[in-house]
C-alpha positions in Angstrom: -79.0 -10.0 59.4 -77.9 -10.3 63.0 -81.1 -9.5 64.7 -84.8 -9.6 64.0 -87.8 -7.5 65.1 -88.9 -10.3 67.4 -85.5 -10.8 69.0 -86.5 -9.6 72.5 -89.6 -11.9 72.7 -87.4 -14.9 71.8 -84.9 -14.2 74.6 -87.8 -13.8 77.0 -89.3 -17.1 75.9 -86.0 -18.9 76.5 -85.9 -17.6 80.0 -89.4 -18.7 80.6 -88.6 -22.1 79.3 -85.7 -22.5 81.7 -87.9 -21.5 84.6 -90.7 -23.9 83.5 -88.1 -26.7 83.1 -86.9 -26.2 86.7 -90.5 -26.0 88.0 -91.5 -29.2 86.1 -88.5 -31.0 87.7 -89.6 -29.9 91.2 -93.2 -30.9 90.5 -92.1 -34.4 89.2 -90.1 -34.9 92.4 -93.2 -34.1 94.4 -95.1 -36.7 92.5 -92.5 -39.3 93.6 -92.9 -38.1 97.2 -96.6 -38.5 97.0 -96.2 -42.1 95.7 -93.9 -42.9 98.6 -96.6 -41.9 101.1 -95.2 -38.5 102.2 -98.1 -36.6 100.6 -101.7 -37.4 100.8 -102.6 -38.6 97.2 -106.1 -39.8 97.9 -107.5 -36.9 95.9 -105.4 -35.4 93.1 -106.3 -32.9 90.3 -106.9 -34.4 86.9 -105.3 -32.9 83.8 -106.8 -33.5 80.4 -105.9 -32.2 76.9 -108.5 -31.3 74.3 -106.3 -33.0 71.7 -103.2 -35.2 72.4 -102.4 -35.7 68.7 -101.7 -32.4 66.8 -100.8 -32.1 63.1 -99.2 -28.8 62.4 -100.4 -28.9 58.8 -104.0 -28.2 60.0 -104.0 -27.6 63.8 -102.7 -24.7 65.8 -103.2 -25.5 69.5 -104.6 -27.7 72.2 -106.3 -26.5 75.4 -106.0 -28.2 78.8 -108.6 -28.5 81.6 -107.9 -29.3 85.2 -110.6 -30.8 87.5 -110.5 -31.5 91.3 -113.1 -33.6 92.9 -115.3 -33.0 89.8 -114.9 -29.2 89.9 -113.2 -27.3 87.1 -110.2 -25.6 88.6 -108.3 -24.8 85.4 -108.1 -21.1 86.2 -106.5 -21.7 89.6 -104.0 -24.3 88.3 -100.5 -24.0 86.9 -99.8 -26.2 83.9 -96.2 -26.7 82.9 -93.8 -28.8 80.8 -90.0 -29.1 80.8 -89.8 -28.6 77.0 -92.7 -26.4 76.0 -94.3 -23.1 77.0 -97.9 -23.1 78.1 -99.8 -19.9 77.9 -102.4 -20.2 80.7 -104.1 -23.5 79.6 -103.1 -23.3 76.0 -100.2 -25.1 74.2 -99.3 -23.8 70.7 -96.6 -26.1 69.3 -94.0 -24.7 66.9 -92.4 -27.9 65.9 -92.8 -31.7 65.9 -92.1 -33.7 69.0 -93.5 -35.4 72.1 -94.3 -33.1 75.0 -95.3 -34.0 78.6 -97.4 -31.8 80.9 -98.4 -31.7 84.5 -100.7 -29.4 86.5 -100.4 -28.1 90.0 -103.4 -27.1 92.1 -103.4 -26.1 95.7 -100.1 -27.8 96.3 -101.2 -31.1 94.6 -100.0 -32.5 91.4 -102.0 -34.0 88.6 -101.4 -37.0 86.3 -99.0 -36.5 83.4 -100.4 -35.9 79.9 -98.4 -36.5 76.7 -99.1 -34.6 73.5 -97.6 -35.8 70.2 -97.0 -33.2 67.5 -96.4 -34.1 63.9 -96.4 -32.1 60.6 -97.8 -33.9 57.6 -97.4 -30.9 55.3 -94.7 -31.3 52.6 -91.4 -29.7 53.5 -91.8 -27.3 50.5 -94.7 -26.6 48.2 -94.5 -23.8 45.6 -96.7 -20.9 46.6 -99.5 -19.8 44.3 -98.8 -16.2 45.5 -96.3 -13.8 44.0 -93.4 -13.0 46.3 -93.0 -9.3 47.2 -89.8 -8.1 48.8 -89.4 -5.2 51.3 -86.3 -3.0 51.2 -85.7 -0.6 54.1 -83.5 2.3 53.3 -81.9 4.1 56.3 -81.3 7.7 55.3 -81.5 11.4 56.5 -81.6 14.9 55.1 -78.4 15.7 57.1 -76.5 12.8 55.5 -74.4 14.1 52.7 -73.7 10.6 51.3 -77.3 9.3 51.5 -78.4 10.5 48.0 -75.5 8.6 46.5 -76.5 5.5 48.4 -80.1 5.7 47.0 -78.7 6.1 43.5 -76.6 3.0 43.9 -79.6 1.0 45.0 -81.6 2.2 42.0 -78.6 1.4 39.7 -78.8 -2.2 40.9 -82.6 -2.4 40.4 -82.2 -0.9 36.9 -80.0 -3.8 35.7 -81.5 -5.9 32.9 -81.1 -9.0 35.2 -83.4 -7.4 37.7 -86.2 -6.4 35.3 -88.5 -9.3 36.1 -88.2 -8.7 39.8 -88.3 -4.9 39.9 -92.1 -4.5 40.2 -92.2 -6.7 43.3 -89.5 -4.8 45.2 -90.8 -2.1 47.4 -88.5 0.5 49.0 -89.5 2.3 52.2 -87.1 5.0 53.4 -86.8 5.5 57.2 -85.4 9.0 57.9 -83.5 9.7 61.1 -82.9 13.0 62.8 -79.4 12.7 64.2 -78.7 16.4 63.7 -82.2 17.8 64.3 -82.6 19.0 60.8 -84.7 16.3 59.1 -88.5 17.1 59.2 -89.2 13.7 57.6 -87.8 11.7 60.5 -90.0 9.5 62.6 -89.3 7.9 66.0 -89.4 4.3 64.8 -86.3 4.8 62.6 -83.7 4.5 65.3 -85.4 1.5 66.9 -85.4 -0.4 63.6 -81.8 0.8 62.8 -80.5 -0.6 66.1 -81.6 -4.1 65.1 -78.7 -4.4 62.7 -75.1 -4.5 63.7 -72.4 -2.6 61.9 -74.6 -0.3 59.9 -74.1 3.4 59.2 -76.0 5.9 57.1 -76.9 5.2 54.3 -77.8 1.5 54.7 -80.3 -1.0 53.5 -82.1 -4.0 55.1 -83.8 -6.6 52.8 -86.9 -8.3 54.3 -85.3 -7.6 57.8 -83.0 -10.6 57.0 -79.9 -9.2 55.2 -78.4 -5.7 55.6 -75.5 -3.7 54.4 -74.0 -0.2 54.1 -74.7 1.6 50.8 -71.1 2.4 50.0 -69.0 1.4 47.0 -68.0 -1.8 48.8 -71.3 -2.4 50.6 -73.5 -2.1 47.6 -72.2 -5.5 46.4 -74.3 -7.1 49.0 -77.6 -5.5 47.9 -78.4 -7.6 44.8 -77.5 -10.9 46.4 -79.8 -10.1 49.3 -82.7 -9.4 46.9 -82.1 -12.7 45.0 -81.9 -14.6 48.3 -85.4 -13.4 49.2 -86.9 -14.4 45.9 -85.0 -17.7 45.5 -84.4 -19.0 49.0 -87.2 -17.6 51.1 -90.5 -18.5 49.4 -93.8 -17.0 50.4 -96.2 -19.2 52.3 -99.0 -16.6 52.5 -100.7 -14.1 50.2 -101.3 -10.5 51.2 -104.1 -8.1 50.1 -104.5 -4.5 51.2 -107.1 -1.9 50.6 -107.6 1.7 51.7 -110.7 4.0 51.5 -110.8 7.7 52.4 -113.8 9.1 54.2 -115.7 11.9 52.4 -113.8 14.8 53.9 -110.4 13.1 53.4 -109.4 13.3 57.0 -109.3 9.5 57.7 -108.5 6.3 55.7 -109.8 2.8 56.5 -107.0 0.4 55.8 -107.7 -3.3 55.7 -105.1 -6.0 55.4 -106.0 -9.7 54.6 -103.7 -12.6 54.9 -104.4 -16.0 53.4 -102.0 -18.7 54.7 -100.8 -21.7 52.9 -99.3 -23.3 56.0 -100.2 -23.1 59.7 -98.0 -20.4 61.1 -97.7 -17.4 63.3 -97.9 -14.0 61.6 -97.7 -10.3 62.5 -98.5 -7.4 60.2 -96.8 -4.0 59.9 -98.8 -1.2 58.2 -96.8 1.8 56.8 -97.9 5.0 55.1 -95.3 5.8 52.4 -95.1 9.0 50.4 -93.1 9.4 47.2 -91.6 12.5 45.6 -91.4 14.9 48.5 -89.5 18.1 47.7 -87.3 19.2 50.6 -83.9 20.1 52.0 -81.0 17.6 51.6 -77.2 17.7 52.0 -75.5 16.4 48.9 -71.8 16.4 47.8 -72.7 19.3 45.4 -74.7 21.2 48.0 -73.0 20.7 51.3 -75.1 23.5 52.8 -78.2 21.8 51.6 -80.2 21.5 48.4 -83.6 23.0 49.1 -85.6 21.2 46.4 -84.2 17.7 46.6 -86.6 14.9 45.6 -87.1 12.5 48.6 -88.4 9.1 47.5 -90.5 6.4 49.3 -90.5 8.1 52.7 -92.2 6.4 55.6 -94.6 9.0 57.0 -96.4 6.9 59.6 -96.2 3.5 61.3 -99.9 2.6 61.6 -99.7 -0.6 63.6 -99.1 -0.3 67.3 -95.5 0.7 68.2 -93.9 1.0 71.6 -90.2 0.7 70.8 -90.3 -3.0 69.8 -91.8 -2.7 66.2 -93.1 -6.2 66.1 -96.4 -5.5 64.3 -99.8 -6.7 65.2 -101.6 -10.1 65.3 -104.6 -10.7 63.0 -105.9 -13.4 65.3 -106.0 -13.7 69.1 -102.9 -15.8 69.2 -101.3 -14.7 66.0 -101.7 -18.1 64.4 -103.4 -18.6 61.0 -104.2 -22.2 60.0 -103.4 -23.5 56.5 -106.1 -22.6 54.0 -107.5 -19.9 56.3 -107.8 -16.1 56.0 -107.5 -13.5 58.7 -107.9 -9.7 58.4 -107.9 -6.5 60.4 -108.8 -2.9 59.7 -107.1 0.2 61.0 -108.3 3.9 61.0 -105.5 6.2 59.8 -105.6 9.9 60.5 -104.5 11.8 57.4 -101.8 14.4 57.8 -102.5 17.5 55.9 -98.8 17.6 54.8 -99.2 14.4 52.8 -99.7 14.6 49.1 -102.2 11.8 48.7 -101.7 11.3 45.0 -98.2 10.2 45.8 -99.0 8.2 49.0 -99.4 4.4 49.4 -100.1 1.9 52.1 -97.6 -1.0 52.7 -98.9 -4.1 54.3 -95.9 -6.2 55.5 -96.4 -9.7 56.9 -93.7 -11.1 59.3 -93.2 -14.8 59.9 -92.6 -16.3 63.3 -88.9 -15.5 63.1 -89.5 -11.8 62.5 -88.6 -11.8 58.8 -90.8 -10.5 56.0 -92.6 -13.5 54.3 -94.6 -11.4 51.9 -96.2 -8.0 51.5 -98.4 -5.9 49.2 -99.0 -2.2 48.4 -102.1 -0.1 47.5 -102.8 3.6 47.0 -104.1 5.3 50.1 -107.1 6.8 48.2 -109.3 4.0 47.0 -106.5 1.4 46.4 -107.3 -2.3 46.5 -104.4 -4.6 45.7 -106.2 -8.0 46.0 -104.2 -11.2 46.3 -101.3 -11.3 43.8 -101.5 -14.7 42.2 -98.8 -16.1 39.9 
């Protein structure tokens, strides 16, 4: 995969880090000037960190305070570092290292504060949760070759060598409307499709990590992408999802829970997926369109907030879940009268800090409750 859902935020963060690095250099120079007598340093702001020793195995952040002449001026101060990003007065480290911070208040610079970050967690611990893999299929009713692409995928998943994995592989078909003829298309399809270079219709993307075209040549990449997710990308969280319809069947309350085995950042994407939808489809045998084609695993709705970036939603204020902790969130889903609810499921997909799928789970929209899937 050449891009991830969180690609744009990463670029923005790098730009911010460059700006902060330059700012920190300028502030450090000002400190030297103050020491030489060019700036009145008789009264300087005081920077303190709530925790100067952070273990990523159990801690997620430290908060700074700034005081000046005994008064708390944190809200009016700018805290910066040449090698880390500070969100207001909060530092949330992503990796081990030693980080130095300084605060500026009313043109005056504080003392420097150093925060040491370690990670005592083992590099790899086998997860107690089953790994579930998400396969996105890019398709369209106007696409004459798309039915064949789907058949090729199912042919791979039907191999005896895939039998023990098949139940934990979940396909979700994003329909596009390039020719204005696909009533199953949703706006999110094109935005997700653009994240992958060199794709055409039909195509696949496994866990938003590996992708390929579903042609005779491209299908050779499909099984290796599945096996890479199971063998090389272990889960470090468990996912549970439940859904309850209200009495008149017009709304569903969907709750996703995530239990983390390591301190990490997460985002959740919730999809409504309907199977076995009869509708029009171009095929090699019906170039004018087959009216009763059976469309499978169609994404009907993106429940989580979506504004063209498709990054999912946080379950905590900062998106971080500490090791051994659980976070959850509930969404209200308006039921579309066109959905056949007996064939409709809810997908809860958990993205890691790099924007890849770490784990997921599925439940029926009407009273489903997956619970955590333990090995």
